[in-house]
Each structure stands twice: as structure tokens, then as C-alpha cells.
KEVO-149906 format. One record per residue (C-alpha): residue number from 1; residue in three letters; x, y, z. Coordinates in steps of 0.25 Angstrom, whole numbers, m for minus. Example, Ala and Ser with C-alpha at 12.3 -4.5 7.8 and 13.67 -1.06 7.14 Angstrom:
PT    nr   rest      px      py      pz
PT     1    ALA      49     m18      31
PT     2    SER      55      m4      29
This chain:
PT    nr   rest      px      py      pz
PT     1    MET     193     112    m401
PT     2    ASN     181     114    m410
PT     3    GLY     170     121    m415
PT     4    LEU     156     117    m417
PT     5    LEU     145     129    m417
PT     6    PRO     150     143    m418
PT     7    LEU     164     146    m421
PT     8    ALA     171     154    m409
PT     9    ARG     186     154    m404
PT    10    SER     190     143    m394
PT    11    SER     191     149    m380
PT    12    PHE     191     144    m366
PT    13    ILE     191     151    m353
PT    14    LEU     198     145    m340
PT    15    HIS     190     145    m328
PT    16    ARG     196     143    m314
PT    17    SER     187     137    m304
PT    18    SER     189     131    m291
PT    19    PHE     187     115    m287
PT    20    GLY     191     114    m273
PT    21    CYS     206     122    m272
PT    22    ALA     210     117    m285
PT    23    PRO     206     128    m298
PT    24    ALA     202     122    m310
PT    25    VAL     203     128    m324
PT    26    GLN     190     127    m334
PT    27    ILE     192     128    m349
PT    28    GLN     178     134    m353
PT    29    ALA     174     135    m369
PT    30    LEU     167     147    m371
PT    31    ASP     165     146    m385
PT    32    LYS     157     137    m396
PT    33    LEU     169     131    m402
PT    34    ASN     165     117    m397
PT    35    SER     174     106    m394
PT    36    HIS     173      99    m406
PT    37    THR     186     102    m413
PT    38    LEU     200     105    m410
PT    39    ASP     200     120    m405
PT    40    PRO     204     128    m416
PT    41    LEU     217     135    m410
PT    42    THR     221     120    m411
PT    43    HIS     217     118    m426
PT    44    ALA     225     131    m429
PT    45    LEU     237     128    m421
PT    46    ALA     237     113    m426
PT    47    GLY     234     118    m442
PT    48    ALA     246     129    m440
PT    49    THR     256     119    m435
PT    50    ILE     254     108    m445
PT    51    ALA     253     117    m456
PT    52    PHE     267     126    m451
PT    53    ALA     273     112    m449
PT    54    ALA     269     106    m462
PT    55    THR     273     119    m473
PT    56    ARG     283     126    m464
PT    57    ASP     277     138    m467
PT    58    ARG     273     149    m455
PT    59    ARG     262     153    m465
PT    60    SER     255     139    m463
PT    61    LEU     252     143    m449
PT    62    LEU     241     150    m453
PT    63    ILE     236     142    m464
PT    64    GLY     237     131    m453
PT    65    ALA     229     137    m443
PT    66    ALA     219     143    m453
PT    67    ALA     217     127    m459
PT    68    GLY     217     122    m445
PT    69    LEU     206     130    m441
PT    70    LEU     198     129    m455
PT    71    PRO     190     114    m452
PT    72    ASP     181     121    m441
PT    73    VAL     175     130    m451
PT    74    ASP     164     120    m450
PT    75    ILE     160     125    m437
PT    76    PHE     153     137    m445
PT    77    ILE     142     125    m450
PT    78    ARG     130     126    m443
PT    79    SER     114     128    m443
PT    80    SER     106     135    m434
PT    81    ALA      95     125    m440
PT    82    ASP     102     113    m436
PT    83    PRO     111     113    m422
PT    84    LEU     118     101    m427
PT    85    LEU     124     105    m440
PT    86    ALA     137     111    m435
PT    87    ILE     141      98    m427
PT    88    GLU     138      90    m439
PT    89    HIS     147      98    m448
PT    90    HIS     159     102    m437
PT    91    ARG     172      94    m441
PT    92    GLY     164      89    m453
PT    93    PHE     169      92    m467
PT    94    THR     177     103    m465
PT    95    HIS     185      93    m455
PT    96    SER     186      82    m467
PT    97    LEU     200      77    m471
PT    98    LEU     193      78    m486
PT    99    PHE     190      93    m484
PT   100    ALA     204      96    m479
PT   101    PRO     210      99    m493
PT   102    ALA     199     109    m495
PT   103    GLY     201     117    m481
PT   104    ALA     215     118    m482
PT   105    LEU     213     124    m495
PT   106    VAL     203     133    m491
PT   107    VAL     215     138    m481
PT   108    ALA     226     138    m491
PT   109    LEU     219     148    m502
PT   110    PRO     224     160    m498
PT   111    PHE     238     154    m501
PT   112    LEU     235     150    m516
PT   113    ARG     246     159    m521
PT   114    SER     256     156    m510
PT   115    ARG     261     143    m507
PT   116    PHE     248     137    m508
PT   117    ARG     252     123    m505
PT   118    VAL     259     125    m493
PT   119    ALA     246     133    m487
PT   120    TYR     238     121    m491
PT   121    VAL     247     110    m485
PT   122    ALA     246     118    m473
PT   123    ALA     231     121    m473
PT   124    LEU     228     106    m476
PT   125    LEU     237     101    m465
PT   126    ALA     231     111    m453
PT   127    TYR     217     108    m460
PT   128    LEU     219      93    m458
PT   129    SER     225      94    m444
PT   130    HIS     212     102    m439
PT   131    GLU     204      90    m445
PT   132    LEU     213      78    m439
PT   133    LEU     214      86    m425
PT   134    ASP     198      87    m424
PT   135    ALA     199      72    m426
PT   136    ALA     207      70    m415
PT   137    THR     196      75    m404
PT   138    THR     184      70    m401
PT   139    TYR     172      77    m408
PT   140    GLY     174      70    m423
PT   141    THR     179      75    m436
PT   142    ARG     173      72    m449
PT   143    LEU     186      70    m456
PT   144    PHE     180      59    m466
PT   145    TRP     170      68    m471
PT   146    PRO     162      66    m481
PT   147    PHE     165      52    m482
PT   148    SER     161      50    m466
PT   149    ARG     154      56    m457
PT   150    TYR     164      49    m446
PT   151    ARG     170      60    m436
PT   152    VAL     183      56    m432
PT   153    GLY     187      58    m417
PT   154    LEU     199      54    m411
PT   155    ASP     198      58    m398
PT   156    VAL     214      60    m396
PT   157    ILE     213      75    m392
PT   158    SER     204      84    m385
PT   159    ILE     198      96    m391
PT   160    ILE     206     105    m383
PT   161    ASP     220     102    m381
PT   162    PRO     228     115    m376
PT   163    LEU     242     105    m377
PT   164    PHE     239     101    m391
PT   165    THR     237     114    m395
PT   166    LEU     249     122    m388
PT   167    ILE     258     112    m395
PT   168    LEU     252     118    m409
PT   169    LEU     253     132    m403
PT   170    ILE     268     131    m400
PT   171    ALA     270     125    m414
PT   172    VAL     262     137    m420
PT   173    VAL     269     148    m412
PT   174    SER     283     143    m414
PT   175    ARG     282     143    m429
PT   176    HIS     293     131    m431
PT   177    ARG     291     119    m439
PT   178    ARG     298     111    m429
PT   179    ILE     290     115    m418
PT   180    ALA     276     114    m426
PT   181    LEU     281     100    m431
PT   182    ALA     284      95    m414
PT   183    ALA     269     101    m412
PT   184    LEU     263      92    m422
PT   185    ALA     270      80    m416
PT   186    LEU     266      84    m401
PT   187    CYS     252      85    m407
PT   188    LEU     252      72    m414
PT   189    ALA     258      66    m402
PT   190    TRP     247      72    m392
PT   191    LEU     237      66    m402
PT   192    ALA     244      53    m401
PT   193    ALA     243      54    m386
PT   194    GLY     228      58    m388
PT   195    TYR     226      44    m396
PT   196    VAL     234      35    m385
PT   197    GLN     225      41    m374
PT   198    ARG     213      39    m382
PT   199    GLU     216      25    m383
PT   200    ARG     220      23    m370
PT   201    ALA     206      32    m363
PT   202    THR     199      22    m372
PT   203    ALA     205       9    m365
PT   204    VAL     203      14    m352
PT   205    GLN     188      18    m356
PT   206    THR     187       3    m360
PT   207    ARG     193      m2    m346
PT   208    LEU     183       7    m339
PT   209    ALA     170       3    m347
PT   210    ALA     175     m11    m343
PT   211    ALA     177      m8    m328
PT   212    ARG     162      m2    m329
PT   213    GLY     158     m15    m335
PT   214    THR     151      m6    m347
PT   215    GLN     154     m11    m362
PT   216    ILE     159       1    m370
PT   217    ASN     150       1    m384
PT   218    ARG     156      15    m388
PT   219    ALA     167      24    m382
PT   220    ALA     176      35    m383
PT   221    VAL     187      45    m376
PT   222    PHE     188      58    m378
PT   223    PRO     202      67    m374
PT   224    THR     198      78    m363
PT   225    PHE     204      92    m364
PT   226    GLY     218      94    m367
PT   227    ASN     224      80    m363
PT   228    THR     226      65    m365
PT   229    LEU     224      60    m353
PT   230    VAL     209      62    m348
PT   231    TRP     199      56    m358
PT   232    ARG     183      57    m359
PT   233    SER     178      43    m361
PT   234    ILE     164      40    m365
PT   235    TYR     159      25    m369
PT   236    GLU     145      20    m372
PT   237    THR     140       7    m365
PT   238    ASP     125       1    m369
PT   239    GLY     120      17    m371
PT   240    LEU     127      23    m359
PT   241    LEU     139      32    m361
PT   242    TYR     151      32    m349
PT   243    ILE     158      45    m349
PT   244    ASP     171      44    m341
PT   245    ARG     184      52    m340
PT   246    ILE     197      44    m343
PT   247    ARG     211      47    m338
PT   248    VAL     221      41    m344
PT   249    PRO     236      44    m340
PT   250    TRP     247      41    m348
PT   251    LEU     254      33    m336
PT   252    GLY     245      28    m324
PT   253    ALA     231      21    m326
PT   254    PRO     219      27    m332
PT   255    THR     207      32    m323
PT   256    TYR     193      37    m327
PT   257    ALA     183      47    m322
PT   258    PRO     169      43    m323
PT   259    VAL     159      53    m329
PT   260    THR     145      49    m331
PT   261    SER     137      38    m340
PT   262    VAL     126      45    m349
PT   263    PRO     117      36    m357
PT   264    LEU     120      37    m373
PT   265    VAL     108      44    m380
PT   266    ARG     102      41    m395
PT   267    ALA      91      47    m401
PT   268    ASP      83      45    m414
PT   269    ASP      86      60    m420
PT   270    ALA      94      65    m431
PT   271    ASP      99      76    m424
PT   272    TYR     104      67    m412
PT   273    HIS     111      58    m423
PT   274    ARG     118      70    m429
PT   275    PHE     123      74    m415
PT   276    ALA     126      60    m411
PT   277    TRP     136      59    m424
PT   278    PHE     142      71    m418
PT   279    SER     145      66    m404
PT   280    ASP     149      52    m410
PT   281    GLY     137      46    m403
PT   282    TRP     140      50    m388
PT   283    THR     128      56    m385
PT   284    ALA     121      58    m371
PT   285    ARG     112      67    m364
PT   286    ALA     116      78    m356
PT   287    PRO     113      74    m341
PT   288    SER     111      90    m338
PT   289    ASP     101      91    m350
PT   290    PRO      96      77    m357
PT   291    THR      89      84    m369
PT   292    VAL     105      86    m373
PT   293    ILE     111      75    m379
PT   294    GLY     126      77    m378
PT   295    ASP     139      73    m384
PT   296    ALA     145      64    m373
PT   297    ARG     159      65    m379
PT   298    TYR     160      79    m373
PT   299    SER     155      85    m360
PT   300    LEU     155      99    m353
PT   301    ARG     160      92    m340
PT   302    SER     171      81    m337
PT   303    ASP     165      75    m325
PT   304    GLN     151      73    m332
PT   305    TYR     144      73    m345
PT   306    ASP     139      86    m350
PT   307    PRO     139      87    m363
PT   308    VAL     145      98    m372
PT   309    TRP     135      98    m383
PT   310    GLY     123      90    m387
PT   311    ILE     110      92    m394
PT   312    ARG      95      93    m390
PT   313    LEU      84      86    m400
PT   314    ALA      71      90    m404
PT   315    PRO      74     102    m407
PT   316    THR      90      99    m409
PT   317    GLN      98     108    m403
PT   318    TRP     114     108    m401
PT   319    VAL     118     110    m386
PT   320    ASP     132     116    m385
PT   321    ARG     138     118    m372
PT   322    THR     152     120    m376
PT   323    ARG     152     133    m369
PT   324    ASP     150     127    m355
PT   325    ARG     162     117    m357
PT   326    LYS     174     118    m348
PT   327    VAL     187     109    m346
PT   328    ASP     191     110    m331
PT   329    VAL     206     110    m334
PT   330    GLY     210     108    m319
PT   331    ALA     200      96    m319
PT   332    LEU     206      90    m332
PT   333    TRP     219      93    m326
PT   334    ASP     216      84    m312
PT   335    GLU     210      73    m323
PT   336    ILE     223      74    m331
PT   337    ARG     232      71    m320
PT   338    GLY     223      60    m312
PT   339    ARG     219      69    m302
PT   340    ASP     204      69    m304
PT   341    PRO     197      62    m292
PT   342    ALA     185      57    m302
PT   343    TYR     196      47    m310
PT   344    ARG     197      33    m305
PT   345    PRO     204      19    m311
PT   346    ILE     196      10    m319
PT   347    GLU     193      m2    m311
PT   348    ALA     193     m14    m317
PT   349    ARG     179     m22    m316
């Protein structure tokens, strides 16, 4: 669900590959629309749905879709002379709650002579929906700009969630207000479920660290593609990052799959500090290329740490491997169902 460098459509290809006798499906991103924000389709559908539900005006579907996309105009902020300018400003001032009224005005201006108040309300609600949905993901959104640089990231929904998007699509296609209201209720329930599961995954993470005899200095859990059962876990102990996959079923005992542990990286460099702010301090060198300091929150693979993006220093370079990112849907489905043999119960120490 995102954009960082050049804007491109959000497109994916399904690949079928064999593992033994079972076919696997992989989703591979082909564009430069990086995993930093909810995908544009979901934002447009969410904006259209909430605008229509609030105003009962079918014209609001288009207004809401436009306003739901507008905050990501900040992806055009970039500089060939400063490779980190884009990551500093994406989800910045255009995603601020304070900026929402101005952003909504831009969308509503064409309707100045025709039911402007309805158009403005539709645009404002849709614009706010974009900001709040982005804040529900992992990347971090500067809702309180210019008063704070704090990046709000609630970690309750993955960057791409097909079920969430499908619910909104049904609402928009139906063009019935009751269906739109029901869709919004279901989406809120899904986000609430993500919150509950995040808290449960955090508790499992604490148990896991205790079972290893490690003391957590700092920790986070992140939802994985399109579900609330499998979580990516990362915590720091004495300069070492432990990365795991945690499965938290609604019924039954939680399990985990160890991924790796890598040293936390620190550097006395201004551009490193900019990148560390962007990655919320989760920085570690790429095992396959130690010259790259990566964002340990994201990995090209689920079974190892292979950063999606990072930086090289002296001179500073932005390293973006989003095009190589794949989601093996077959393997993820095994994880969700509890069929992945890599998972094990947490043994008490």
C-alpha cells in the first residue's frame, strides 16, 4: 500500500513454482510503488466509501476517491542530489491532520458553485481516511506535523490486505448507502481485530524472549500480508536483533518460527541518523552485502533477513530492492493454517 520514489501503478504478478509436489503462488511487485503506505486502490475505495456513506451523494464517490489518493502527492518530493529526501518527506506534511482541511479544499474547489459544502465534507472525510489508514500500518505517518516528527505506526494491518480492499470494493460497486455503512463497520472490526492480535503477538514475543533467557530492551511486531494470524517479530537485546515469525491463532496455542539474529547497527553519520529515524531505529547490515545498512522491519524473504531497502554511506546511496520483493502465498497459507513445519511451541525456560 505505498509510494516512495517514482509513482507507478500498484501491480503484481502471480508466479507458480513447485516445491515437492505442491504448487506455490508468489506475488512479486513489479513497480516502484514501495511498501510504505496502503495501496492506492484501497485508499481510493476507502475514500469513496466513507464519502458516499456520509453524504448520500453518489457524486461523492469520485470526490472521495480523489481525496483518498491526494495525500500521496508527496511521493514527487525527491532530489537526485539527496537520495534520502524522499524517505524524509513521504507521509510527511501532506499526511498531517493539520493539512487535511487544505487538502480537502483542493479536491472540493471544482464544486465551488455546486453544493460545495457537501463536496468539501466528502473530501475532508476521505482525506482523513487516508491519513488514519496509513497510520494503522507499520511505516509511520507524521500525523502531528509540524508540531512533532513522531511517526505514528499502529501495526494493526498489513500494507496490502486483499480482504479489506474487497470489502470496500463491494461497497463502491453496490452504490447503496447501507452496504457502504456495513462495509465501513466490517473494516473497523478488522482493524480492531488487528489491534487485539497485535497485543496477543506482543505477549507471545515476551514469552519467547523469556524462554530464551533474553531481556527485551525494545520490541515490535508487524502484521504479515493480508492476515492477522502471522506476525513478524523483532526485538533488541544488548545490541542484538532477534527476528522471528509468530503465529497467534484465535483458538489454540501460539507457535513461532525462528528467523535469525543480527547485530544492531549504529553509525556516527548524519545520513545514518536520517535513515535510522525513517526505519524507527531498526537498522542492521544486510548479511548478503555488509555495505548496506537495511531497515530490519522489512525483508525480501520470510525465512531470513534480507532487507527490502537500505543505505550505503560515504557516499550516501539509497538501495531499493522493492522489485525483488515476493510473497509466497502458498507458504504463507501454510503458516496461517499452522501447517508450516518450521513453527514450534514456546518451551518454558
